N, C-alpha and C positions, 0 to 999 in steps of 0.2 A: 183379260186383255181388253183394250179399248181401240177405238178407231183413230187414234192420234197418229199424226204423220211420223213415220219411222226414220226418215232420212231426207237428204236433199236440202232445199232451202228452208229457212224458218225453223231451225233446230231448237230443241227445248233446253231449258235449264232444269235438269233433273234434281238439282240440289237447292231449289228454292220453292217456297209455297207448299202446296198440297202434296207434291211428289217427293219432297225432301225427306231423306231417311233419318232415323235416329241412331245414336252412337252407343247406346247402352241398354241394359235391361233394368226395369224397376218394378216395384210393387207399391201401389198407393191404396190406402184403405179409407173407407168412409168418404165417399165422393158426394159433393153437394148436388142437390137436385132442385130444379125449378118445376113446379107442377106436382102432380101426385102420380107416383109409379103404380101401375096396376098390380095388385097383390098376386094375381095369377101368373105374373112373370117371375118365376123362380128358376134360375139357370144361368148360363153364361153365353153371351154373344161372342163368338170367336171369329176374328178376321185374319186373313192370310195374305201375304204379298212379299215382294222382293225388297230386301234391305241389306246392302253390302256391309260386311264386317267392319270396314274402315269408317262407316258413317258417312261416306260420300260416294256417289256414282262417278264412274269414268265414262266419258262419251256423252252424247246429247241427242239420242234418238230412242225410240221405243225398243229397238232390238238391243240397246245397251241396258235397258231397264228390266225387260222381261226375265232374263236368266239369272238375276242376282239371288243371293242367299235367302232362304226361307225364314221369315219371321212371323210368328203368330201373336196376336193381341187378344186379350180376353177381358170382358167387362162382366162382372158377376153381380146378379140381382137376386134378392131374396125377400119375398113378402113385403114389398113396398120400400125396400132399402137398396141403395147402391153400395155394395159391400167392398168391392175391390176392382182395381185395374192392374193388369200385369202384362208384360210382353217378354217373349223369349225367342231367340234363334232356335230353330230346330237342330238338334244335335246330330248332324250328319257327319260323314267322313270329311267332307269339305270343311265343316265347322271345326272338327278336331284338328285338321291340318293347320288351320289358321291360328287356333288358340293353343297349339302344341299339347293337345291332350294325349296322355300316354296310351289310351285305349282306342286310338284312331282305327286300328285294323278291325275292331269289332263294330264300328259304327256303320250304318247303312250307306251305300253308295247311291245317293239320290238327291234331288233338290225339290222337296214337296212344298212349293211356294205359291200354289194356285188356289186350292179349294180345301174345304173341310166338310166331312160327312160323318154321320154316326151309322154304323152297321154292325150287326151281330154283337151288340154290347160294347163296341169299341169306337172311340172317336179317332178319325183318321185325317191326317194332313196329306193332301193329294198333289202329285207332281204331274207335269206335262209328259206322260208316258213312262216315267220312272216308277219305282216301287213306292207305294204309300207307306207311311209310318204311323204308329199309334201315338196319340197324344194322351198322356197320363194326367192325373190331377195336378194342378199347379202349372200346366202347360209343359211338363217335363216330357222327354222323348222316350217312347217305348219301341218295341220291335216292329219289323215288317210282318204283316199278317201272312200266315202260311198259305201257300198257293199263289201269292201275288208277287213273288220275288222278281219276276221278269218285268213287272210294271203294268200299269193300267192307265186309262185316260184320267184327266183331272175332273171329268164330268160324267161319272157313272150315274145310273139312274136307280133309285131305290123304289121298289114297288111297295106301296103302303099297305097292300092287302096280303101279299105273300111273304114279305120281308126279303125277297130276293134282291141282289145287287147285280145289275146288268152293266157290262163294261166292254171295252175293247182296248186294244193296244196297237197304236199306229207307229211305224218306224220307217226310216229310209233304208234300213237293212232288211234282208229276208229273215223271217216272213214279214212282209210289209203291213199286214193287217191280221189280227187275231181277235175273234169275238168270244166273249166269255160270260158266264153266269156263276155267281156264288149264292148258295142258298141262305136261308135265314140264320143258320148257325155259322156261316163264314166258309163252308166247304165249297170248293170249286166243283161245279157239276157239269159245266159246259166249257170247253176250250177248243175252238175250231179255227183253223187257218182259212182265210178267205183270199182267193186269188184276185189280184188287181193288175191292170196293165202297167202300173208303175206306182212308186210310193206317193201317197197323198197326205196332205196335212189335214188331219181330222181332229177337231178340238172338242166336239160335243156329239151327243147321240140322243135318241128318243126312244120311248117305249109306249106301247098300248097294252091292253090286257092280254093279247095273244102274240104280239109281234115286237120286234125291235127294228129301229131305223138307223141306218148308217149314212153318213153325209160325205159324198165324194164330189167336191166342187173344183173350182179352177185354181186353187192354191195348192202347190205341191213343193216337194223338196228339190233343191238345186245345189248340189254339193260344191259347185264351182264358186258359190258365194263365200265359202270359207276363204278362198284365195283373195277376196276383196276385203277381208277383215271383218266380215259379219259373223256374229256369234250364233245366229239361228239361220240356217240355209233354206228359207222358204220364200216363194214369190208367186205371182200370178202367171199362169200359163194360158194364153189365149186359145191355144189349140186343143186343150182338154175338153172333154164332154162332161158337163156337170150332170150329176145324177143322184138319185136317192135309192138306197138299197133297203129292201124289206126282207127280213129273215124271221122264221118262227122263233119264238122265245127260247125254245129248247134246242135251237140250232137246226141246220139243214140247208136247203138250197136258198140262195139269195136271189131275189128278183130285183133287177135294176130298172129304174124309171128315169128317162131323160128329162131334165128341166132346163130352164133358161140359164145362160152363163151367170155365174155369181159365186159368192162364198157365204156360207152360213157359219157365223161365229158361235152364237149361243142359241140354244133351244129354249122356248117357253114350255111347250108341252105337245103331246100328240094323243090321239084317241081314235077309236073305231066308231064310225057312224054307220051302223048296219054291218052286214056281212062282207060287203065288197068295197067299202070306202074307208080310207084312213085320212085324218086331218092332222096336219103338222103346222104349228105356229112357231116361228123362229125369227131371229134377227138376220136379215139378208143384206149383203153389200153388192152393189153393181160391179165393183172391182175391189181388189185388196192387195196391197203390196205389189203394185204394178211397177216394174222398173222404168225409170225415166231415161230414155235414150240420150238425152242432152246432158245428163249429170251422172254422178256416181251413186246416186241415191234412188229413192222411190218417188213416184208421183204422190201427191196428197191423196189420202184415202177419202172416198165419199163417206157420208155418214150412214149408219144403219137404220133400217126401217123394220117394223114388225110386219111380217109377211105370212100369208097363209098358202099352204100347198094342199090341194085336194087330190089325193091319189086314188084313182079308180082301179082297183085290183082286177076287175073284169075286162076292161078295155085296154089297160096299160097306159092311159092318158093321165096327165097331171095338170090340173088347173092352178093358176098362180094369181095372187092379187095382194096389194097392200091392205093391212087392217087399220092403219093409221098414217096420217101425214107427219106425225111427230118423228124427229130424229132422236133415236133412243138406243140404249144398250142395256146389258145386264138384266135380262128379263127374269122374273120370278113369279111363281104362282103360290096359292095355297097347296103345299106339297102333299096334302091328303088327297089331292085330285090328280096326282101324277099318273099318267097313262089312262085317265078317264076324262070325260068331257068337262071342260072348264069354261068359265065365263069371263074371269078377270085376269089380266096380266099386269104386273107392276114392273117398273123399270126406272132407269136413270135417263133424264133428259140430257141431250148433248147439243147445246146451242152452237158450238163450233167443234172442230176436230181436236181442240186442246182442252176442253172443259167437260166436266160431268157436273151439271148444275141443275138440280131439281129432281123431284120424284113424280112419276106419272102413273096413273091407273087407267087402263084401257078396258072398256066393256066390249068384248069382241062380238057380242050379240047385237048391240045397238050402235056401236061405233063411238059411244060417248066417252069423252076423255076428261079426266080431272087431274089437276097437278098441284104440287106443293113447290113453291119457289123460294129458294134461300135468299138471304141478304146478298147484295152485290159483292162480288169477288170471293164469296164462300163457295166451296165445292162439297160434294158428298159421294158416299159409297153407294153400292147397290142396296135396295131395300130387301130385308128378310122378313117374310110373313110368319107370324106366330099366331096360331089359333087361340081364340078365347073360348074356353069350355062352356061359358055361359051363353055363347052365341053360336054354338056348333051347327045349328040348323041353317045358317047362312054361309055361303062359300067365302064371303068377305068379312065374316064375323071374327075379327082379330085385330092385331096390331102390325104395323110396319116399323121395323127397327133399322136404323142406318146411322153411320158415322158422318158427321158434318165437320169439315175443316173450316175454322174461323180465321180468315186472313188477317183481321185486325189484331188478334192476340197471338196468332201462330199456335193455337191450341185446337183441340177437337172436342166435340160433344157427341154423346149418344142421344139421338132424337127418336121419340116414340110417337107415331101417328096412329090415329084410329083409321083402320083400312076402309071403313065405311064413310069416312069424311077426310079424304086425303088433302083436300084444299082447305081444311080447317086448321085451327091452332094446334100445336103439339100437345099431346096429352101430358108428356113429361120430357124433360131434358136433363141428362146427366152430364155434368161438367167435368172434364178431365184437365189436369194441370199441364198437359203437353199434347202434341199432335200425334194422331195415328196416321202414318203416311198413306197416301193413296195406294191401294193394293188391288187385288183381284176379287176374291170371293170369300164367303164366310157362311156360318150357320149358327142357328140358335140351338144350344144343347141343354135341354131341360134337365133339372136334377131328377134322378130316378130313385 
């Protein structure tokens, strides 16, 4: 999700430029490359996002964009070569109904159009609360993992040391919030209902070595919005108390900590600083999807900032401060540091509420910021950090992979930056014969 205006004045053309969907599935082999691809990059970058089956969006706001059908895109690299690009709609029941597939009843009832993660030897396409589905070789669609049939968040957290997947399920129906853990083999070991005063829109979570963090902000469900024709019934509630929940990893009592009003869309990371302090870095919005009393839409969203929350478990107080003055979204880290102290956060620059233009690296210890700026009118996806085994002693020893939309040619490139020189020239650029539409999230899936 981005901070782009979802309604009201200044509506978007979802069928032009970086947002425009594609109308078919293709395979393209032997892609041209500028520069030299690192031989250590052997695997597939997979991107996920909404793409209507018709090849055209209906409507002109973000709430018309977000819920469309899931399409995944894969760019496969191997030992210095760009072998293949392919895209596929995820074969859900919705897909089967549109294409008149005879086996519609056996297809999963979900729309996993948000994220991609590898867990327990499976590559999963993740939905906003619905069941995830396995992605098979060639981006084919596999089954829903056992134990996750009721659905999970699109942003579970994978512990790089234990192999556990920590997740939650948020819903407007009872139970409104369920917290869960799946072990390294994929078996659900924790599934706990958590009481809430009302259904909240939770998009992300965080973990430390011992705890999990739940984010209950000022955005919640309002089912009356369905009557206004909106496809996603969420909005800003001024009267809600924003708070952070801390729960032991293995489940138990949740401690809630009040914070300033706002909405946390995406988490960078969290970690423990001693026995009694938890640090959370995330993208915070002053408001989000606030209804405009003078129109039928929403007020423009402010842009997000990288924000730090210092949670004192002893006193119950939370300190808050911005870590950067940059307007940014889609934070990523070296995910080998998930739940542990990190120094670097990468993300997408947002010069306006309609653009994702540029890659930023924030040193949260010094505040130093470096950025990669694309050509005028081009846009880009989130950066995905891939460690370089030869530089494993450095947290930023690796590469940043992102997709860049080229406005001049209406095509996309895969751009690879050295994470230690974000403001330098690209290490390599893989040129695609067509565009990858702007989407949500993705992952690097190394060959095993």
